[in-house]
N, C-alpha and C positions, 0 to 999 in steps of 0.2 A: 520552556514553553514560550511561544511567540504571542504577543498581544494582538488584539484586533483594533486597528485604527478606526475610531468612530467618526466617519467623515461628516455626517450631518450634525452631530453634536459639536464637533470642532468648529464647523462653519457657523453654527448658531451662537456659540458662546465666545468664539474668538480665541480659544486655547486648543492646543494639541491634546485631545482627549483619547485615551486608550482604554479598552475594556479587557478584563480578565475574568474567565469563568472559574477560577480557583485562585488560591494565594500563590503568586509567582515567586520565583527566587529573586533576590535583590539584583543579580546580574541581568535578569530580564528587564527590569525597570531601567537600569542604566543603559542597556542596549537600545531600548525603544525610545528613551528620552521623552516621556510624556510630560506635558504641563500638569495634567490631572489624570490620575489612574483611577478607574472605577473597578473595584474588585467585588465580584459576587460569588459566594462560595457556600457550601453546606454549613449550617450553623454550628454543627459539632466541631468544626475545624477552627472555631474562633480563637482558641487559646494559641493556635499556631501563629496567628497574626503578630502577637506581641513578641514572640520569639524571633520572627523573621524581620519585622520592621519596628525597631525600638521607638516607643512613643515619644521619647525626648528628642528624637531626631526627625521623625516623619509626622508627628502629631496627627495620626489617622482620625478621620471624621466618621463616627458611627452614623451612617446615613439612614438605614432602615433594616427591618426584619421582614422578609417576604414569605408569606405562607402559601403553599400550593395545595389545592384540592383537586380531586379527580372523581368523576362519575363513570361507573361502568356501563351505563345506559341499559340496564336490565329492568329496573322499575322506574318508569318515567312519569312525572305528573302531567296532567292534562291542562292546557291553558283554559282559563275561564274568563278571558277578557272581553270587554265590549268594544274595544278599539281595534284598529287594523294593525296586523304585524305582517310585514312584507319585506322582500329584498330591497336594499338601497339601490338608487339609480343616480346617474349623473346630475339630474335636475335637483337632487337633494343637497348638492354640495354646499351651497351658500347657507341653507338652513342647518346643515350639519355643523358647519363652522361656528355659527352662533350658538348652537346647542352645546358643543364641546366647550366653548368659552364659559357658558353658564355652569356646566357640570364641574369643571375643573378649576374654576376661579379661586376657590378656597381649599383645593385639595392639597394635602401635604404628601409629597413623594420624596424620593431620595435626593433629587436635585436641589430641593429647597434647603437641605441640610448644609449645602456648600455656599459660603458667602460670595464666591466668585461666579455664581450662576444667577443672573438677574431673574426675578419672578416673571417679568413680562416675556422674556425669551423662553422660559420654561413653558408658559401657557402657549406660546406660538409653536413650541415643539409638539404639544399634545394635538394641536390643530393639524400640523403637518403629518403627524403619525396617522391620525384618523383619515386624512385625505389619501395617504399612501395605501392604507388598508382598503378604502373604498374602491380605489382604482386597480387593486391587485387581482381582482377576480376571485378572491377568497370569499367564503360565506360572510355576509354582512346584512343584518336585518335591522329594521327600524320599526318603532311603534308610532302609529299615527292616529290622530283623531281630528276630524273636520279640517283636514289639510295641514295640520300642525304636527311637527315631530315632537314626540314626548320622550323618546329614549332611543338608544341604539345598542347593538351588540355585534362586535366584529371578531372574526376568528382567523386563524392561520393554521395551516397544516404543518405538522412536525412528524415526518415519516407517515405512519398509518394513523397516528393520533391527531386529534384536533384540539387546539388551545384557544381559549378566549383571550384575545390580545388586548382589547380595549372595549369598555362598555360604560354606559352612564345613563342617568335619567334626569330630566330637567328638574332642578330643585323646586321649581314653582308648582310642580304637579302634586306634591304631597303624598300621602299614604293611600294611593288608589290602586296599588297592586301592579303598577306598570312594570317594575323590575321583575317581580315574581313571575308574571305572565310572559314577559320577554324571554326570561331564562327558560321557562318551561317549553316555550316554542322552540328555542334553540336546541334544547335537549332532544326534542322529537325530530328535528331536522338533522341533528348530528348523528342520530342512530342510522340514518341512511348513508352516512359518509364515513363513519369511523367506529372503532370498537370502544372509544372512550372520549370524554370531553374533560379538559383540565382548565383551571382558572386560578388566578392568584391575586393577592392584595397585600397591603400592609398589615402586619400583625395587629396594629391598633384599630383597624377597621372592623370592629366587632359586629356592628349591625348587619353588614352584608354577609359576614360569615354565618350568621344565624340563618339567613335566607338560604344559603347554600346547603347548610346542614338539614334544613327542613325539606329541601329538594332532593336529598339523597347523596350529596357530595361528601366524600370522606377526606380528612386531612391526610396528606401524603408526605410532605417534606417542608422544611423551613430553611431559607437561605438568608445569610447576612450580606448587606451591602456596605462597603467601606470606601471612602474616597481618600486618596493620597495626593495632596497638593504639592507637587515636586518642582514644577516650572523648569524642566530640564531641556526644553526645546531651545532653538537658537533665537528665540524672541529677545529683542533688545529693549523693549518698552515696558520692562517690569516695574512694578511699584516697589518701594522700599521693603514692604512685607514679603512680596514675592521674591525679590532678589536675596533677601536674608534666608528664606527657605531653601532656595537653590544652593546658596553657598554652604549652608549647614549640611545639606544632603550630599553634595559633592565632596565636602571635607570628610564625611563619614565613609564615602567610597574611596577616599585617598586620592581624589582628583584635584 
């Protein structure tokens, strides 16, 4: 299996970051020479990780468990909001950036599990991702009241299916039903575009999963995310900790 070089993450964090959508063979790690390998794979394959990458050599970081839900768009709730829900537009960009920073300021995702990923850069990454989605032409809706953005929901197509890629509600809004209604609106719009709508979050994010279940989403699958800090690129400015990890892993490979 060949890894995917994560260009934006590598640029943002200053390391050669590679992504894998399953547990790779050790030879693939050695061939790709990542500084940090991000592995995301079906949860039931977790025991395979210890057999493939010995913990005393690679010290894998358990980064998160990601749960995926899917809605078949057959029984869809009706929005009952008093605010406006509409497609995002270029003039929303600065307000969206501020909104994303408020939404994700204290959000715990898999990047935060890795001590080599600064929290400020992680938040910048959420802002960049939101901007890319808004400019992509994919479905992207915002909830607005009196000219102020309250929340957003951005999708991307995956074949015939539609996935919610990023979404959030201003934490200052409180329990006003913004997210419930934004999601109901997205479900109604998604039915015009796709046979299903999928969405994911951290396993620990119980509150939002309850909203999805009330809206008719069903749990479909769970993935594990693991980081391997290898530092195998040609970087010469490694810290003592990073250099030690590199030497230990190369010795295991017999290099």
